[in-house]
N, C-alpha and C positions, 0 to 999 in steps of 0.2 A: 618369224617376224621379218627376217631379211627377204625372204621370198615374197611375202606379202607386199613389202616395200617396192619390190621390183615389178610386181603385178600391178600395183597402183600407178607407179610411174609409167608403165607401159599402157595402161588403159588411159591415163590422162593424156599422154602424148598422142595416142590414137584418136581420142576425142577432140583434142584441140587442133590437131593438125591433120585431119582427115585426108586432105588432098595429097599430103606427102606420106601418108601412111602406107602407101603401096610398097615403097622402098625401106620402110622401117622395120628393123629386126629387133623385137623387144629384148632378146637375150644378148644382143651385141655388147651392151655395156655392163652386164652383170658382173663380170670379173673385175672390171675397172672400178665399179661401185664398191665391191667387196674390198678392193685394195686401197682406194683412195677416200671413199666417202661413206663407209658402211655406218656411221653414226650420225649422219646428217638427217634432218627431217625434211620430208617431201613438202608438207603443207606450208612450212615457213619459207620456202624457196632455198633452204640451205643446200639441198642436194644439186639443184641446178647451178648454184653459185660455185659449189665445190667442183663440179664437172667442168665449168668454164676455167676455174682456177688451174685445174690440172690438164687442160685440153692438150697441151704439148706432150703429155706423158700417157695419154689414153691410147688404147690400141686402135689400129687403123680401122676395124669395122665400126667400133663405137664412134670414133671422130667422124666417120663418113655419115653415119646415122644422125648425130647430133647436128653437124653442119648443115645437112639437108633440112632437118626440122627447123633450125634457127633461120635458115634462108627463106623457107617457105612461110614462116611466121612474119618475117620482115615483109614479104611480098603482100600477105594478107592485111597487115597493118597499113601498108602503103595505099591500099585500095579503099580504106576506110574514109 
């Protein structure tokens, strides 16, 4: 179940943020999700909110990936 959630999160991130996906490492946040957010639901946005809540505590690779993705999303939203 946990691995399925990581896979779904990774696939969703790749689909939503294709331009930023080149630098995205789907496994970078796995240990952090297990530590801080393992019971959160992806579909309800709880996982994203949990990762944001714990941003300061996340590992450097995970932070780098998430920040890159969020910045890319912000750029894409600004172009709309």
